[in-house]
C-alpha positions as CSV (number, residue, x, y, z in Angstrom):
1,X,-129.9,-83.2,-89.7
2,X,-127.8,-80.4,-91.2
3,X,-124.7,-81.5,-89.4
4,X,-125.1,-85.1,-90.6
5,X,-125.7,-83.9,-94.2
6,X,-122.4,-82.0,-94.2
7,X,-120.5,-84.9,-92.7
8,X,-121.9,-87.3,-95.4
9,X,-121.1,-84.9,-98.1
10,X,-117.5,-84.3,-97.0
11,X,-116.8,-88.1,-96.8
12,X,-118.5,-88.7,-100.1
13,X,-116.6,-85.9,-101.9
14,X,-113.2,-86.9,-100.5
15,X,-113.8,-90.4,-102.1
16,X,-115.5,-89.4,-105.3
17,X,-113.9,-86.1,-106.5
18,X,-111.3,-86.8,-109.2
19,X,-108.0,-84.8,-109.4
20,X,-109.0,-81.4,-110.5
21,X,-107.1,-79.5,-113.3
22,X,-104.4,-77.4,-111.6
23,X,-105.9,-74.3,-113.2
24,X,-109.4,-74.9,-111.9
25,X,-110.5,-74.2,-108.4
26,X,-113.4,-72.7,-106.3
27,X,-113.9,-69.5,-104.4
28,X,-116.2,-69.7,-101.4
29,X,-116.6,-68.8,-97.7
30,X,-114.2,-71.1,-95.8
31,X,-115.1,-71.9,-92.2
32,X,-112.5,-72.3,-89.5
33,X,-112.7,-73.0,-85.8
34,X,-110.5,-72.6,-82.7
35,X,-111.8,-74.2,-79.5
36,X,-111.1,-72.5,-76.2
37,X,-107.3,-72.4,-75.6
38,X,-106.3,-73.1,-79.2
39,X,-103.8,-70.7,-80.9
40,X,-104.3,-71.8,-84.5
41,X,-107.2,-72.3,-86.9
42,X,-108.6,-75.7,-87.9
43,X,-110.7,-76.1,-91.0
44,X,-114.2,-77.1,-90.0
45,X,-115.4,-80.6,-91.0
46,X,-119.0,-79.6,-90.8
47,X,-121.1,-76.5,-91.4
48,X,-121.7,-74.0,-88.6
49,X,-124.1,-76.3,-86.8
50,X,-121.9,-77.3,-83.9
51,X,-122.5,-75.8,-80.4
52,X,-120.1,-73.1,-79.4
53,X,-118.5,-72.8,-76.0
54,X,-117.3,-69.8,-74.0
55,X,-113.8,-69.1,-75.1
56,X,-114.2,-70.4,-78.7
57,X,-113.2,-68.4,-81.7
58,X,-115.0,-68.7,-85.0
59,X,-113.4,-67.8,-88.3
60,X,-114.6,-67.1,-91.8
61,X,-112.6,-66.2,-94.9
62,X,-113.5,-65.7,-98.5
63,X,-110.9,-67.9,-100.1
64,X,-110.0,-69.9,-103.1
65,X,-108.5,-73.4,-103.4
66,X,-107.8,-76.3,-105.6
67,X,-106.0,-79.7,-105.3
68,X,-102.7,-77.9,-105.5
69,X,-103.4,-74.7,-103.7
70,X,-104.9,-74.9,-100.1
71,X,-107.5,-72.6,-98.7
72,X,-106.2,-69.9,-96.4
73,X,-107.5,-69.2,-92.9
74,X,-108.3,-65.7,-91.7
75,X,-105.3,-63.4,-91.6
76,X,-105.8,-62.9,-87.8
77,X,-104.9,-65.6,-85.4
78,X,-107.7,-66.8,-83.1
79,X,-106.8,-64.8,-80.0
80,X,-109.8,-65.0,-77.7
81,X,-108.1,-62.8,-75.1
82,X,-107.7,-60.0,-77.6
83,X,-111.2,-60.3,-78.9
84,X,-113.1,-60.9,-75.7
85,X,-110.7,-60.0,-72.9
86,X,-112.7,-56.9,-71.9
87,X,-116.1,-58.6,-72.1
88,X,-117.4,-60.0,-68.8
89,X,-119.0,-63.4,-68.4
90,X,-122.8,-63.4,-68.3
91,X,-125.0,-66.1,-66.7
92,X,-126.7,-68.3,-69.4
93,X,-124.5,-66.8,-72.2
94,X,-121.3,-67.7,-73.9
95,X,-118.6,-65.3,-75.3
96,X,-117.3,-66.3,-78.7
97,X,-114.6,-64.5,-80.7
98,X,-115.6,-63.9,-84.4
99,X,-113.2,-63.1,-87.2
100,X,-114.4,-62.5,-90.8
101,X,-111.8,-62.0,-93.5
102,X,-113.3,-60.9,-96.8
103,X,-110.3,-62.0,-98.8
104,X,-108.0,-60.5,-101.4
105,X,-109.1,-58.5,-104.4
106,X,-107.8,-60.9,-107.1
107,X,-110.4,-63.5,-106.1
108,X,-113.3,-61.0,-105.8
109,X,-116.2,-61.6,-108.2
110,X,-116.2,-59.2,-111.2
111,X,-117.3,-55.8,-110.2
112,X,-117.1,-56.4,-106.4
113,X,-114.7,-55.1,-103.8
114,X,-113.9,-57.1,-100.6
115,X,-115.2,-55.5,-97.4
116,X,-113.0,-54.4,-94.5
117,X,-111.8,-57.1,-92.1
118,X,-114.3,-57.7,-89.3
119,X,-113.6,-58.9,-85.7
120,X,-115.7,-58.8,-82.6
121,X,-116.7,-60.6,-79.4
122,X,-120.2,-62.0,-79.7
123,X,-122.3,-62.9,-76.7
124,X,-124.9,-65.6,-77.5
125,X,-127.2,-67.9,-75.5
126,X,-125.8,-71.2,-74.2
127,X,-126.6,-73.9,-76.7
128,X,-126.0,-71.6,-79.7
129,X,-124.2,-72.9,-82.8
130,X,-121.7,-71.2,-85.1
131,X,-124.4,-69.9,-87.4
132,X,-126.1,-68.1,-84.5
133,X,-122.8,-66.3,-83.8
134,X,-122.5,-65.1,-87.3
135,X,-126.1,-64.1,-87.6
136,X,-125.9,-62.1,-84.4
137,X,-123.8,-59.4,-85.9
138,X,-123.8,-59.8,-89.7
139,X,-126.3,-60.5,-92.5
140,X,-125.9,-64.0,-93.9
141,X,-127.0,-65.3,-97.2
142,X,-127.3,-69.1,-97.3
143,X,-128.3,-71.7,-99.9
144,X,-131.3,-74.0,-99.2
145,X,-128.7,-76.7,-98.4
146,X,-127.2,-74.6,-95.6
147,X,-124.1,-73.6,-97.5
148,X,-123.0,-70.0,-96.6
149,X,-123.0,-68.0,-99.8
150,X,-122.6,-64.4,-98.6
151,X,-121.6,-62.5,-95.5
152,X,-122.5,-58.8,-95.0
153,X,-123.6,-58.8,-98.6
154,X,-120.3,-60.2,-100.0
155,X,-120.4,-61.6,-102.6
156,X,-123.7,-60.2,-103.7
157,X,-125.0,-63.1,-105.7
158,X,-122.7,-66.1,-106.5
159,X,-122.3,-69.1,-104.3
160,X,-119.2,-71.4,-104.5
161,X,-118.2,-70.4,-108.0
162,X,-115.7,-72.3,-110.1
163,X,-112.8,-70.1,-111.1
164,X,-109.5,-70.1,-113.0
165,X,-107.1,-70.6,-110.1
166,X,-104.3,-68.8,-112.0
167,X,-105.7,-65.5,-110.7
168,X,-103.8,-66.4,-107.5
169,X,-100.4,-66.0,-109.3
170,X,-101.0,-62.3,-109.9
171,X,-99.2,-59.4,-108.2
172,X,-101.4,-59.6,-105.1
173,X,-100.5,-63.2,-104.3
174,X,-98.4,-62.4,-101.3
175,X,-101.2,-61.0,-99.0
176,X,-103.1,-64.2,-99.6
177,X,-100.1,-66.3,-98.4
178,X,-101.0,-69.0,-100.9
179,X,-98.1,-71.0,-102.2
180,X,-97.8,-74.3,-104.1
181,X,-96.4,-77.0,-101.9
182,X,-93.4,-79.2,-102.1
183,X,-93.6,-82.9,-102.2
184,X,-93.5,-83.3,-98.4
185,X,-96.5,-81.1,-98.0
186,X,-98.6,-82.1,-101.0
187,X,-100.6,-84.8,-99.4
188,X,-101.8,-82.8,-96.4
189,X,-102.5,-79.7,-98.4
190,X,-104.4,-81.6,-101.1
191,X,-106.6,-83.1,-98.4
192,X,-107.1,-79.6,-96.9
193,X,-108.2,-78.2,-100.2
194,X,-110.6,-81.1,-100.8
195,X,-112.3,-80.4,-97.6
196,X,-113.1,-76.9,-98.9
197,X,-114.3,-78.4,-102.2
198,X,-116.5,-80.9,-100.3
199,X,-118.5,-78.0,-98.9
200,X,-119.0,-76.6,-102.3
201,X,-120.1,-80.0,-103.6
202,X,-122.9,-80.0,-101.0
203,X,-124.9,-77.4,-102.9
204,X,-124.7,-79.3,-106.2
205,X,-125.6,-82.6,-104.5
206,X,-128.7,-81.3,-102.8
207,X,-129.9,-79.7,-106.0
208,X,-129.4,-82.9,-108.0
209,X,-131.3,-84.9,-105.4
210,X,-134.2,-82.5,-105.5
211,X,-134.4,-82.7,-109.2
212,X,-134.5,-86.5,-109.1
213,X,-137.2,-86.6,-106.5
214,X,-139.3,-84.2,-108.5
215,X,-139.3,-86.5,-111.5
């Protein structure tokens, strides 16, 4: 049910979201995946409700994006051999690499400091999904909708906050590796950013539906 809800929300948002002001964006936990054998990240099209396989790598990054500025994947490439190369296979279990990037300080909520980069090899039962991998090693705070709001206590309270995206043009922009795109890349990067915004819209959509049903 959760997987279907995320898919419906993504498709709805891609159609319905108007072009956002270039100075407005969102900060949130971006979810990325790298199936076994992949050497680069792919932005997840659903929440962490898909079954993981031995050799997969899961990635989370606290990021910010808008229509003009794409979300950034974790700073570490999804290298399963580096993460799990020394972990032996176990019957009935799967080995999954996990990378959690807490983002740069200029997008941190007021009064908070990003935590240290986290990486590990997580061994979970066969049939586990992405959320099981994350929950196995770190505390997770999620909204009723399933949207991941906080990982390891960061951020402490907010969930998918709207922000002034101009913070990305400060002196710490380089570590984020976020750049405005040229004309040839604008279409693909705008779509990439909208996927991130679609996940944020899920929380608002679920709250609105609950309010309507309560009337």
